[in-house]
Each structure stands twice: as structure tokens, then as C-alpha cells.
C-alpha positions, -999 to 999 in steps of 0.1 A, spaced: 775 -754 -369 745 -732 -371 740 -713 -402 742 -676 -396 716 -671 -422 691 -691 -402 700 -673 -370 698 -640 -388 663 -649 -401 651 -658 -367 667 -628 -350 650 -605 -375 616 -617 -362 623 -614 -325 639 -590 -301 670 -595 -281 654 -611 -251 634 -635 -272 665 -642 -292 683 -653 -261 653 -676 -253 656 -690 -288 692 -696 -283 684 -714 -251 659 -736 -269 687 -744 -294 709 -754 -266 683 -777 -252 680 -793 -286 717 -796 -285 715 -816 -253 696 -842 -272 722 -841 -298 749 -845 -272 732 -877 -260 736 -889 -294 772 -877 -297 782 -895 -265 786 -926 -284 811 -909 -307 845 -898 -298 851 -863 -294 875 -862 -322 848 -877 -345 826 -849 -338 851 -827 -354 850 -847 -385 815 -837 -391 813 -812 -419 794 -781 -418 773 -792 -446 758 -821 -425 743 -796 -401 733 -771 -426 696 -763 -426 683 -750 -458 660 -720 -453 642 -707 -481 632 -674 -465 651 -644 -476 674 -629 -450 672 -592 -446 702 -571 -452 706 -561 -415 705 -597 -402 742 -601 -401 745 -569 -382 720 -580 -357 737 -614 -352 771 -598 -350 757 -575 -323 743 -605 -304 776 -623 -305 794 -591 -297 773 -589 -266 785 -624 -257 821 -615 -267 822 -643 -293 822 -624 -325 854 -641 -335 848 -676 -321 833 -707 -336 815 -736 -318 828 -767 -332 833 -790 -303 812 -799 -272 838 -783 -250 833 -751 -270 796 -754 -267 797 -759 -230 820 -730 -227 797 -710 -248 767 -722 -229 783 -713 -196 789 -678 -209 754 -675 -222 740 -687 -188 762 -663 -170 752 -636 -193 715 -645 -188 719 -644 -151 736 -611 -153 709 -598 -177 681 -611 -155 695 -594 -123 706 -562 -141 672 -545 -137 671 -553 -100 705 -541 -95 696 -510 -115 665 -504 -94 686 -510 -63 712 -485 -74 683 -461 -83 667 -465 -49 701 -462 -32 705 -429 -50 671 -418 -37 680 -428 -3 712 -408 -4 692 -378 -16 666 -382 11 693 -385 37 708 -353 24 674 -336 24 667 -348 59 700 -335 71 692 -302 54 657 -301 71 672 -308 104 697 -281 99 669 -257 88 648 -266 119 678 -259 141 682 -225 124 644 -218 127 645 -227 163 673 -203 168 655 -176 148 624 -182 169 643 -177 201 659 -146 187 624 -133 175 609 -138 209 638 -120 225 635 -91 200 597 -90 203 599 -89 241 624 -61 240 603 -43 214 571 -46 234 589 -33 264 603 -4 245 568 4 230 552 4 264 580 26 277 575 50 248 537 51 254 543 57 290 567 85 281 542 100 256 515 98 282 536 115 308 546 141 282 509 148 274 502 151 311 531 174 316 520 195 287 484 197 300 498 205 334 520 231 320 492 247 300 469 245 330 495 262 351 502 287 324 465 294 321 462 299 358 494 320 359 481 342 331 457 358 355 486 365 379 509 376 351 483 402 339 490 421 371 522 436 359 507 445 324 476 462 341 498 481 365 519 493 337 489 505 317 472 522 347 504 540 357 510 552 321 505 590 318 491 586 283 463 563 294 428 576 286 394 560 293 385 568 257 414 548 243 407 515 225 427 494 250 410 507 282 377 487 279 396 454 271 419 461 300 390 467 323 374 435 312 406 416 318 409 431 352 374 420 361 381 385 349 413 383 370 396 395 401 367 370 396 391 341 390 413 348 420 383 353 442 370 319 432 403 302 441 412 311 476 434 280 480 461 294 457 494 305 471 497 342 477 459 346 472 454 375 495 484 394 481 474 393 445 437 400 454 447 432 472 469 442 443 442 436 417 417 455 439 442 484 440 443 483 402 405 483 400 404 513 423 427 532 400 406 523 370 374 533 388 390 566 398 399 573 361 363 565 350 348 586 378 371 615 370 363 614 333 326 610 338 324 638 364 344 661 342 322 652 312 290 658 331 303 691 345 313 702 310 279 692 296 261 710 324 281 741 319 275 740 282 237 734 287 236 764 310 250 785 282 218 783 261 218 820 259 240 817 228 216 794 210 187 816 221 204 846 207 208 829 174 172 818 173 160 853 182 180 869 154 173 842 128 140 859 118 157 892 112 188 882 92 193 852 69 229 846 82 216 837 116 190 814 101 217 797 81 238 792 112 208 779 131 201 754 103 236 742 104 234 738 142 202 719 138 218 696 111 248 690 133 227 681 163 205 657 142 235 641 126 249 633 160 216 620 172 214 598 142 248 583 149 237 575 184 202 563 177 207 543 145 226 513 159 206 513 191 172 512 172 185 486 147 196 463 175 164 468 195 142 460 164 163 429 157 159 418 193 121 423 191 120 404 159 138 374 174 115 375 205 82 376 185 92 358 153 60 338 152 36 364 166 33 391 140 7 411 160 29 412 191 59 422 170 40 451 153 25 462 187 59 461 205 78 477 176 54 505 172 53 512 210 91 514 210 91 539 181 64 560 199 87 563 229 117 571 207 98 599 189 85 614 221 119 613 238 136 629 208 111 657 208 116 663 245 154 663 241 152 686 212 132 711 232 158 711 259 183 726 234 162 746 210 130 766 212 121 767 175 109 736 158 126 723 126 112 699 99 145 681 99 137 665 132 106 648 116 128 638 87 152 621 111 124 604 129 109 592 97 142 577 87 145 560 120 109 547 117 118 534 83 141 508 99 111 493 117 91 494 84 119 477 65 118 448 90 80 445 92 71 448 56 87 415 44 68 397 71 35 414 63 35 406 26 39 369 35 10 366 59 -18 345 45 -44 344 73 -72 370 71 -75 370 109 -39 380 114 -41 407 87 -73 421 101 -58 422 136 -28 440 122 -51 466 106 -68 471 140 -35 475 158 -22 501 133 -54 520 128 -71 519 163 -42 515 187 -15 535 170 -32 562 148 -63 568 168 -51 563 203 -14 575 202 -12 598 172 -44 617 178 -35 623 214 0 636 205 0 645 169 28 671 171 54 647 184 42 616 165 38 631 131 68 612 117 56 580 133 21 585 118 36 586 83 54 553 88 23 537 103 1 549 75 24 534 49 25 502 69 -13 502 72 -16 506 34 6 476 29 -15 455 53 -48 466 38 -35 459 3 -24 424 14 -57 419 32 -77 428 0 -55 405 -21 -59 375 3 -96 382 6 -99 382 -32 -82 348 -34 -103 335 -5 -135 346 -23 -124 329 -55 -113 296 -39 -136 292 -9 -168 311 -19 -172 316 -56 -154 283 -65 -170 263 -36 -185 230 -47 -212 220 -22 -210 186 -6 -241 164 -3 -244 173 33 -244 210 27 -278 209 9 -294 180 28 -325 201 35 -349 198 52 -334 166 67 -308 186 87 -334 209 101 -358 181 110 -330 162 127 -320 192 147 -356 198 157 -359 162 168 -328 165 189 -341 196 205 -374 180 212 -358 149 228 -336 172 249 -366 191 259 -385 160 270 -355 147 289 -352 181 306 -388 178 318 -380 145 335 -350 161 353 -353 182 385 -364 218 381 -328 231 382 -313 225 348 -276 219 344 -252 243 328 -246 220 298 -283 218 288 -288 226 251 -321 242 240 -332 259 208 -360 279 225 -357 312 242 -355 308 280 -381 334 285 -406 313 265 -404 281 284 -437 286 303 -460 255 304 -496 259 290 -525 236 293 -536 218 262 -568 232 247 -567 265 266 -566 299 250 -529 302 259 -521 272 238 -529 291 207 -503 317 216 -476 292 226 -462 293 190 -459 330 192 -431 328 217 -397 335 204 -379 304 193 -345 298 178 -348 279 145 -322 253 137 -316 273 105 -305 302 127 -277 282 143 -243 294 130 -233 258 122 -264 252 101 -258 281 77 -247 274 42 -209 273 41 -205 302 16 -228 324 36 -209 317 68 -176 323 51 -189 355 34 -200 369 67 -167 360 84 -148 375 56 -171 406 57 -165 410 94 -127 411 87 -128 433 57 -161 453 56 -164 446 19 -194 438 -3 -205 402 -6 -203 380 -38 -218 347 -29 -255 352 -39 -253 337 -74 -235 306 -62 -259 303 -33 -289 307 -55 -278 282 -82 -269 256 -56 -300 258 -33 -324 257 -62 -309 227 -79 -297 204 -52 -323 206 -24 -350 179 -20 -380 199 -33 -386 233 -50 -402 246 -18 -371 236 2 -349 253 -23 -368 285 -23 -372 286 15 -335 278 18 -326 308 -4 -350 331 14 -336 321 48 -300 327 39 -308 360 22 -325 371 54 -294 360 73 -272 380 50 -293 411 52 -295 408 90 -257 403 95 -245 431 72 -269 456 87 -245 464 117 -217 473 94 -217 511 92 -199 513 59 -206 522 23 -215 490 4 -216 509 -29 -188 502 -53 -180 518 -86 -175 498 -117 -160 514 -149 -168 498 -182 -161 507 -218 -191 512 -241 -183 502 -277 -218 507 -291 -209 538 -311 -177 521 -323 -198 492 -336 -223 514 -353 -195 535 -370 -178 503 -381 -210 491 -397 -213 524 -415 -178 524 -428 -181 488 -441 -211 498 -461 -202 497 -499 -218 531 -504 -192 547 -482 -162 536 -503 -164 566 -526 -162 589 -495 -129 576 -483 -109 601 -503 -131 632 -500 -113 663 -487 -142 677 -467 -162 669 -436 -180 640 -453 -148 619 -454 -158 584 -441 -126 579 -422 -129 612 -403 -165 604 -395 -155 570 -382 -129 585 -359 -153 612 -346 -184 591 -342 -167 558 -333 -150 569 -302 -158 545 -273 -174 559 -242 -164 552 -206 -193 546 -183 -194 543 -145 -219 520 -127 -225 521 -90 -235 488 -74 -249 488 -38 -245 454 -23 -272 459 4 -297 469 -23 -285 439 -43 -293 416 -13 -327 432 -10 -334 428 -47 -324 391 -46 -346 386 -15 -376 403 -31 -372 382 -62 -369 350 -42 -401 358 -22 -420 367 -53 -410 334 -69 -421 315 -38 -454 333 -37 -460 326 -74 -450 290 -71 -472 283 -40 -502 301 -56 -498 281 -87 -495 249 -67 -529 255 -49 -551 271 -76 -534 264 -109 -565 246 -122 -588 275 -113 -564 299 -129 -565 279 -162 -603 278 -160 -606 316 -154 -581 322 -183 -603 303 -207 -634 322 -195 -615 355 -200 -605 345 -235 -641 336 -243 -653 370 -231 -626 388 -250 -637 371 -282 -673 381 -276 -665 417 -269 -644 419 -301 -674 411 -323 -673 373 -320 -703 351 -315 -722 353 -282 -713 326 -258 -731 306 -231 -706 293 -205 -728 265 -193 -729 251 -228 -691 248 -231 -680 212 -227 -652 222 -204 -675 244 -183 -702 219 -175 -714 220 -139 -700 185 -133 -666 195 -147 -665 226 -126 -675 205 -95 -645 182 -102 -623 212 -107 -634 229 -75 -632 197 -54 -597 190 -66 -585 225 -58 -601 225 -24 -586 191 -16 -552 203 -28 -554 233 -4 -564 211 25 -537 185 19 -507 205 8 -511 237 28 -501 222 61 -469 208 47 -461 242 31 -467 260 64 -446 233 82 -417 239 59 -420 277 64 -420 272 101 -390 248 99 -369 272 78 -379 306 90 -391 300 126 -404 336 128 -441 340 129 -441 375 116 -419 366 87 -440 335 79 -472 354 80 -458 382 58 -446 356 33 -478 336 33 -502 365 33 -500 371 -5 -506 334 -11 -537 335 11 -549 366 -6 -544 351 -40 -564 320 -30 -593 341 -16 -593 365 -46 -595 335 -70 -624 320 -51 -641 354 -51 -638 357 -88 -651 322 -92 -681 329 -71 -689 361 -90 -686 342 -123 -708 313 -112 -735 336 -100 -734 354 -133 -733 324 -156 -751 295 -139 -785 289 -124 -792 278 -89 -796 242 -99 -762 243 -116 -747 260 -85 -759 231 -64 -743 207 -88 -710 226 -87 -711 228 -49 -684 255 -47 -674 262 -11 -684 296 1 -660 323 10 -666 317 47 -657 280 43 -625 290 24 -616 316 50 -623 292 79 -602 264 62 -573 288 58 -576 302 92 -579 267 108 -548 256 91 -530 287 103 -542 282 138 -529 246 138 -495 258 126 -495 286 151 -495 314 125 -528 329 134 -527 365 145 -556 386 156 -562 416 135 
């Protein structure tokens, strides 16, 4: 007998499976016990008391142990049985073993049942999939069948639509072709209508449609019934032409009969001077005639002017010329037509022609005010002034009076635009011009051009006698004669006319060239002298180059503006505020405060108003005289500068001597020039030698520069003659002074060159430079 308490204790420490293992272990122990019990009778075993097998356990049994044990025996179905004999034990053990076998295979059976369930589900799913595949295959076959049928139906529909479109196009084509044939009945109906008139609105469209039908049928001779319809349309055309002919002939006959009845208008014109009623009727007749002419001419002139504008949109000169020529013919034709009806002129005709000419003016003016080129504006002025006013209007002033008024107005607009554009051109390209380094590269540019000309001349000598057309030379062809070196003719070789590089148009200073071009377009005064003078004197290589540069370009200006036979005098109006200033100073004087409120003529305010009125002054400026004045000033500066360069030291010496003589004449101490430290013979010798050396060394370069810039022997001699005279006069004064103040021994020490030597030196230099001219 196993104590339930012990079993409950053990069962509380292990789970059900371990409990079964424990029970098995107890059974095994029992086997040993059975070996012991074999020696006892089975009945003796029953005599064993339960206390002999009682195992005392000191551990406390949990409250739920009995429940666990009862559940364990309940599982075995032995909750009410007791194991007291071996037979009971074996029976119990068999049950336990059977139960253990069952428990051990339960999870496998459970897994087998679980897998079997899955297998059944998979079989069911497989059956469903097979069924679905069968349905899908059936649907696929049905889809292919429907798709094939649908594609066939679509193709059939497309074919039907295509055929429908072709039939519609064919029907439209046939209808279009038949429309020409169907028009025959409509045209016949209109031509046979008694109310048809050639002046009706539908006659011209009907005639155009008839022409189209005849042209179409004539171009398709392969159509059915082609000859029949062509004949019928020709008959209709004949009817229309007959109507036109009848109407035109009747109209011309009526006009001729009316024109031949001029006696009525003549009678009115003859009586118009006697009675005002006739004059009023004549005026109304004139007005009616001119109104009708305006209705006829207005649209025609407008369309012609528009057509001319489109043809000459980019050529303003051609547009003005063609438009004016058209209006000249219109004016002449209108005067001739007017004279066919009337014998007395009327000013209303010119008013009508001026109104018609205004249409041309309205078209041309927007174009003119947008022209920016001076050449175009100048040419437009020439067309309007020379070709139109002088050629056409002067030869036929009576018929072209109205045209002349429009042309003059147009000419004023062109001239105003030309003056405006010229003013802008002068401000931007002349007055505001900033010279580039190459513009003032003098005398390098002239020397380079001279070298080029010399090299071309040398190459030309090496070529055959016949020069090519493209040869470039700076000399006059008439002066190309060869002279022997050292002969008398060689002295005159330089007198032949040559063209200086400075005279070439491309070598001119840009503002001078632009001024002359602008002047040739406008005939206005020039305004580039100040800018030219300030530039050439500050940016050329030397002062001599600057002065000669200015002189040369002033000569060019004077020469180029000489052919312009126009008045170069302009009037400038200015406001002189000198009196106003003086009167303001008087009224601001504190002494005049008490005179502010006097009630007589000494009132300060009244005197200020009377005496302080500004004056308007007019000044007249002549541009030609202004050029001459600038040229004279430039030449005088050049002469003074060259004279100073050659004899500046002698001038200073003579100034000191003159000051010494002045002091003596005014009561000062008597002087002895030879005793002055600055007037010792040796000092004077150094002074004279230095001056003479300067003349010999610098004079050739000065003459060379003059020849390079001016290249005109007459001009060079005129410009250099005052310099030569100043030098000779200075040496004459010096000789007179030396003879008066110094002894012969001192004169030998001074060794001043004689006047003959000075003259020969100057003459020899002039001969070498080719400036010598016999008196």
C-alpha cells in the first residue's frame, strides 16, 4: 500500500508525464519486492498491514495533492480501487502499461489525423483547382471565339467607314462638278428675267460664275455632254455681253449727247457775272461736279498709294518720287477734265486736289519722321525741291498749284527732320567725338604715307613705261618729268604740283571729314573748330605738329566750304541782364529803403522796374569769317612760336638793352653796354653762336614739317616769310646795336655773322627744301 500522502508530495513536484515515469520506477521496485514475496503465499501477502509499508514523510503535502492524485487515478480509471494483492498490481500495471502505450502513440496518431485532415483539404483544393482550370480553359476558348468575331466585326466596320468616306468624297466631288452644270439653269433664269439690269448687285457675281463655269467645262472635254453644255453656256455669255454692250453704248451715247449740250452751262457761265443767281447756280454745279469726282477718285487714289507703299516699303526716295509723279498726273488730268465741262476756273478744284494730295502726305509723313539717315533725308529734299517744285511745278504752276502746297508742306517736314538729325549727329559724332590714338598720330601717318608713295614711285620706275590702271601715286601726273641731279631744273622740281598725304580724304581729321559731309547734305555752318583745336594742340607729337595740323585742317575747311553759295551768317538772340543787375544793386542799397514808399517819381520800386528791364540783343555770326579768324590766329601763333624758337635768346638780350636805354632816357645813370656783365663780348659771342646754330639745326626740320603737312609751296612760303623776316630784322637790330656800342676789337670777339651770311643761310635752307622762289 502506497501512502497517498507520499504520492501527492511527489506528484506536486513533477508533471503528469514524469509522474507516470515515477510510477513506473515504483513498479520496478515492486518487482524486487515480488521476488521477495514469491516465497510467501499469496494469502500471506494480504496479511501485511498497511502500516508495515507506510513510509513516513516529513514534508508537508500541499492542499491540492489529493486532487492531483485523484486526477491521476481517474485517468487510469482506478479512483475507487486499491492495490492489495499481486494480481491487482499486475492488473494495474497492465493498465498502466497499456495507458502508457496509448499515451506514447497519441501524439503520432494526433499528427496522423492532423495530416490526414490536411491531405483531405489539399485533395479538395486540387479538385477545385482542376475544376477552375477547366472553367478557365472554357473561358479562354470562348474569349478567343469572341475576340475573333469582334476583330472581324471591327475590320468590317472600318471597311464600311472607309467606303462611306470614299462615297461621301465621291458624292461631294460629283456635286462640286455638277454645280457648274447646275448653274446653267440659274443663269438662264436670271438672263431671261425682264427685271435684270447690269447695274444690279447680282449681275457681276453672275457674270463671274458664268466665266468660271465656261472655264471649268472647257478644261474638261472628257465629261459627258461636254459640247452641249459648252454651247449653252456660250449662249448665256452672249446674252450677258449683249446686255453689257447695250448698256455701255446707251450710256456713252447719253453722255455724248449731254456733253454736246454745253451750251446750257456756257449760258450760265456767261450770265454769272451779271446776276448773282446765276453765279450761285454755277457754284452749286461746280460743287456737285467736284463731289462726284471725289467719290470716284478717293478710293482709286487711296488704293494706288497703298500699292506704291507696299512696292517701295524699304526705298523711301523711290516711294516719294513715284507717289509725287502719280499725283502730278492726277492734278493735270483733273484740270483737263474740268476744262472739258467748264470754261471758268474755280478755287474749289484746287481744294479738292489738295484734299486728294493730303492722302499721299498722310502716308508719307509717318515714314519721313522716322528716317534717321542724313543721306536719305538730303535726297528726299532734293527730290521734293528740285524734281517736283522746280521741274514740274514751275513748268505748270496753274495746274499743279494744289500739288505744290502739299509738296511744300512735305518738304518742310523733311527739312525739319534733317535739321533735327543733323543736330544730333553734330552732338554725338562731331562735338562729342573723342579722338582715338590713331586720329592724332601725326606726323607718323604722313611720313608713312609719304614712304609708301615713294616706294610705289620707285617700283613704278622699274616697271615698263606703260603704267597699270591700278597704280597709286600722290603726285600730279603732269609733274612726273625726270630732271637731272644738279641741274637748274632740279631746283624747280619741288615747285611741281604734288598731292600731300594730308590732302587725302582718308587722312583728314574725323570731325573735319564728318563736318564737311554733313555740310554737303545740309548747307549749314560748321561747329567743329573748338573740338579740333583742343585736340590737335594737346595730343599731337610736338607743338609744331599740332599747329601745322590745325592750320592744314582749317585750310581744308575754308577750301571745302567755299563752293557752297549760301549764307553762312546766323542770328543769335541773347538776353542782356546788365541793367537789371545794376538796378538790383541800387535797390539793395540801404540808402534806398526810405524811398520805397514815396509817392513820386523817386520811388525806388518804380525806378527798379523802369531801369532794370532786360534788353534783347541780336548777334550775327558768320561761319566763314569764323574759320578765317581761327586760321589767322593759328598762323600768328605758329609764326610767334617759330620766331621764339629761333631767336628767343637774342630777343631777351635786346629787351634788356631796351630797358637799360629807357632807364637812361628817364634820368637814370648813363650806361656803357660793354661794361655790363651780361653784355661782355664773349657772352654776346656765345649768344650769337648759339642762335645761329639753332637756326641751322632746327630750321630744316621746321621746313620739312611744313612741307609734309601743307605740301603747297606758295602756302609754305607765305607762312614762313614772316618768320624769316623776323629773324633778319632781329639780326639787323643786333648789327646796329653792336656798331653803336662796341669797338672793332669787340666786334671781332663777338664774331656776329653778317646780314649776307644770315640771308644766304636762310636762302640755302629754303633751296634745299624746295621753297626758294625768285623775286
